[in-house]
N, C-alpha and C positions, 0 to 999 in steps of 0.2 A: 355160185354164191346162193345161199338160201334166201328166198323171198320173205318167209315168215321166220321171226326170231323173237326171243325175249330180250327186252332191253335191260339195263341195269336196275330198273325199278320193278322188274317182274311183270311188265306189261307186254302184251303181244303186239308186235309191230309188223307192218307190211312194208317191205323195202321197195323203193321205186325201181322201174325197169333198168335205169342206168346205174342203180346201186349207190346213188349219192346221198339219198336222204330217206327218212321214214315218212311215208305219205298217209298212213292210217295207224291209229293207236287205240286199242281198246283194253280196258282193265281185265286182268285174269281173275276169275272168281276164286275165292279161297274156300277151302272145305271147312265144314263144321263137324266137330266130334261131340256126340252125346255120350257122356261118361256117367254110367248109372251104378249106384251102390246096390249090390245084390247080397249084402250081409244078412244074417238071420233076422234082424229087426225089421227088414223090409217085407217080411211075409204078409200075405193076405192082400188087403185093399191097396196098400202102398205100391207094391210091385205091379199090380193091375193098372193103377193110375199112371205109373211111370211108363208102362208099355203103351198105353193109349196115347199119352202125351208125346212119346217119341214118334209114334206113327203120324200124329197131327203135325209135328214139327217137320218131319221128312217130306210130307206132302207140300207144305208151304215152301220149303227149300227147293224142292224139285220144280215147282212152278216158276221159280226164279232162275232155274238153271244152275243151282248150287248143289254140290254133292254133300251128302251127310254120311258120316261114319258112326259106328256104334261100338262102344267098349264097356266092359263091366269091371268092377273091382270088389274084392273081398280080402282074402289073405294075399292074393296076387291080382294082377290085372290081365285081361285078355281081350283081344279084338274079336268082336262078334260079326261085324260087317265092315268091309273096307268102304271107302268113300264111293257113293253111288248117287245118281240122280233118278234111279228107278225106284219110285216109292213102293211099288208092289213087291219087288225083291227085298227091299228094306223091311217091309212089314212081315215077310216070311221069316226073316232072321229074328225079328222082335218076338215072334211067337215062341221061339225056343228059349227065351230068358226064364231062368228059374232062380229062386233064392238059394244061396249056397253053392251055386255052380262053380265059383272059384274060391270057396271057403267062406267061413262065417264071420271073419273079423272085418275091419274097415281100414284097409291099407290104401288110403287116398293117394299117398305119395307115389305108390306103384302105378296107379292110374294116370297121374300127371306125368310121370316119367315115360309111360307108354305113349301118351299124347305127343311128346316131343319127337317121337320117331316118325310122325306123319310129315311128309315133305311139303305139302301145300296147305298147311293148317292156318286158318284165320281166326278160329274161335273154338273154345271148349265150353260146353254146358255141363256143369257138375250137378248131379241129382243125388241127394243123400238125406238120411233121416237121423244121422248120429254124428258123434265126434270121431275124427280119425284116430287111428292107433298112435300116430306120431304127428301132432300138429306142426311142430317145427320143420320136420322133413317135408310135409305137404306144402308149407309156405315157401320153403327153399325151392322145391320143384316148380311151384307156381311162378316164383320170381324169374326162373330161367325161361319159362314160356313167355312171360311179359317182356323180357329182354328181346325176344324174337318178334315182338309186336303181335302176339296172340292174345285175343280178348278172352277173359275168363268170366263166365256168368255162373253164379251159384244159386241153386234152388234147394233150400233145406226145409224140412217139415218142422213142426213145433218142437220136436225132440232134438233138433240140431242146434248147435251153438251159433246164434245169429252174429255175435261179435267176431267169431272166427271166420264165418263166411264173408263178412264185410271186408276182412283183411285179405282173404283169398281172391276176391273178385277184383277185376281191373279198376272198376269205378263203383261208387256207392249204389248207383241206380241199377247195377248189374248183380246185386245181392238181394235175393228174394227169400223171405222167411214166411212160410205159408202153412195153413192147416193141411193135414194129410189128404183130406177129401178134395182139396183144391190143387193137388199136384198136377193133374192132367192139364187143367186150364193154365197153370203157371208155366208149364213147359211150352204150351202153345204161345203164351205171351212172350216167352224167350225168343221165339222165332220173329216176332215183331220188333223186339228190342235190337236183335242182332242183324236181321235181314231186311228190315224196313227202311234202311238208309237210302 
C-alpha cells in the first residue's frame, strides 16, 4: 500500500503505518500559466515590459514553491516553458520571446484551449494589448477553464477592450486595464493577487 497518495480533493496525504487513516494532509500547489500576446501590436516596449513582468512573476512564484509555465498566442498558441519552479530556467525561456513568433493575429481562444491541456493548472494570467480575433470563442474557452476551478486574471493595455477583459476574468478584481508602460508592474501585481493568499 502506498504511504503517499492524493485524496479526492487533490491533496497529498500520508497514510498511517496501519493503513487505517490519513495522518497528515498538505495542499498540492497548483501551477500558474502566463499567457502572453505576441501579435504584431505588442512590438517594442510592450513585449519588453511583458518579458520583465513575467520574470518578476516567476521569481515570486518560485519563492512560494509554485511552478510557472509560459505560453504565447498569435495566429496559434504555443508552450514556451513547461511548469517550473526554477526562476533562472524560466528567464532563459523568456529571453526567446519575440513578436510574431506564432503569427501576427490575436487568437486568444487558442491560448485558452492550450491552457486547458495543463494537468495541474490553478490560474492563467492573460497579457494582451488588443481585442481577440473571436471574442465569443475566447469567452467559451474561458468558461470551460472556470468550470475546472481555474482562476483567470486579465491584464490589458489601454488598447485592449476593458469590458471584454472583465467578462473573461474570473472576478472583477482580476481584470486590470493599464497603461502600456505599467505592464511590468501589473504582471508583478498579478503575482500578489493570485499567490498572496
